[in-house]
C-alpha positions as CSV (number, residue, x, y, z in Angstrom):
1,X,-24.2,42.4,-6.4
2,X,-27.4,42.7,-8.7
3,X,-29.1,39.7,-10.1
4,X,-31.0,40.4,-13.4
5,X,-33.2,37.2,-14.2
6,X,-33.3,35.7,-17.6
7,X,-36.6,36.4,-19.5
8,X,-38.5,33.5,-20.1
9,X,-38.8,32.3,-23.6
10,X,-42.6,33.1,-23.8
11,X,-41.7,36.8,-22.9
12,X,-38.7,37.5,-25.3
13,X,-39.6,39.4,-28.3
14,X,-38.5,38.1,-31.7
15,X,-36.7,40.2,-34.2
16,X,-36.4,39.6,-38.0
17,X,-32.9,38.4,-38.8
18,X,-32.9,40.2,-42.2
19,X,-34.3,43.8,-41.4
20,X,-34.0,43.6,-37.5
21,X,-37.7,44.9,-37.0
22,X,-39.8,43.4,-34.1
23,X,-41.8,40.4,-35.6
24,X,-45.4,41.4,-34.5
25,X,-47.5,38.8,-36.4
26,X,-46.5,35.4,-38.2
27,X,-42.7,34.5,-38.3
28,X,-41.3,32.7,-41.2
29,X,-38.3,30.6,-41.9
30,X,-36.2,31.5,-45.2
31,X,-33.9,28.7,-46.5
32,X,-31.6,28.3,-49.3
33,X,-29.4,25.1,-50.0
34,X,-26.8,24.3,-52.7
35,X,-25.6,20.8,-53.1
36,X,-26.8,19.7,-49.5
37,X,-24.9,22.7,-47.9
38,X,-27.2,25.3,-46.1
39,X,-26.3,28.9,-47.4
40,X,-29.1,30.7,-45.7
41,X,-31.3,29.8,-42.7
42,X,-33.1,32.9,-41.3
43,X,-36.3,33.8,-39.0
44,X,-38.0,36.8,-40.7
45,X,-41.0,39.1,-40.6
46,X,-43.9,39.1,-43.0
47,X,-42.4,41.8,-45.4
48,X,-39.1,40.0,-45.6
49,X,-41.0,36.7,-46.2
50,X,-42.7,38.4,-49.1
51,X,-39.3,39.6,-50.5
52,X,-37.8,36.0,-50.2
53,X,-41.0,34.5,-52.0
54,X,-40.3,37.0,-54.8
55,X,-36.8,36.0,-55.1
56,X,-38.0,32.2,-55.0
57,X,-36.3,31.3,-51.8
58,X,-37.8,28.4,-49.8
59,X,-40.1,29.7,-47.1
60,X,-42.2,28.2,-44.3
61,X,-44.4,29.8,-41.7
62,X,-43.2,28.9,-38.3
63,X,-44.7,29.3,-34.9
64,X,-41.8,30.5,-32.9
65,X,-43.8,30.7,-29.5
66,X,-44.7,27.0,-29.3
67,X,-42.1,24.4,-28.1
68,X,-42.9,22.0,-31.1
69,X,-40.2,21.6,-33.7
70,X,-40.8,22.6,-37.2
71,X,-41.4,20.0,-39.9
72,X,-37.8,20.9,-41.1
73,X,-36.3,19.7,-37.7
74,X,-38.9,17.1,-36.5
75,X,-36.8,14.1,-35.4
76,X,-33.5,15.4,-36.3
77,X,-32.1,15.0,-32.8
78,X,-33.7,11.6,-32.6
79,X,-31.5,10.0,-35.2
80,X,-28.4,11.6,-34.0
81,X,-28.9,10.7,-30.2
82,X,-30.2,7.1,-31.3
83,X,-33.4,7.5,-29.4
């Protein structure tokens, strides 16, 4: 029986959730909400980020290689877990 180790988070390649290309530079979160309901929440490459901005969707640069939460998620677990 073979054991295949899971890759560490630092070594995992990140792919754009829109075009499926490898993200080699900065990664961006693209979101869209309507009446408090999230309709879109994707991690995308720079080309898809530019298209999202052209469509006037909400975008933010994120650091997917760090363990720090984005500003959007900072503290979200704290209130639910009563910490």
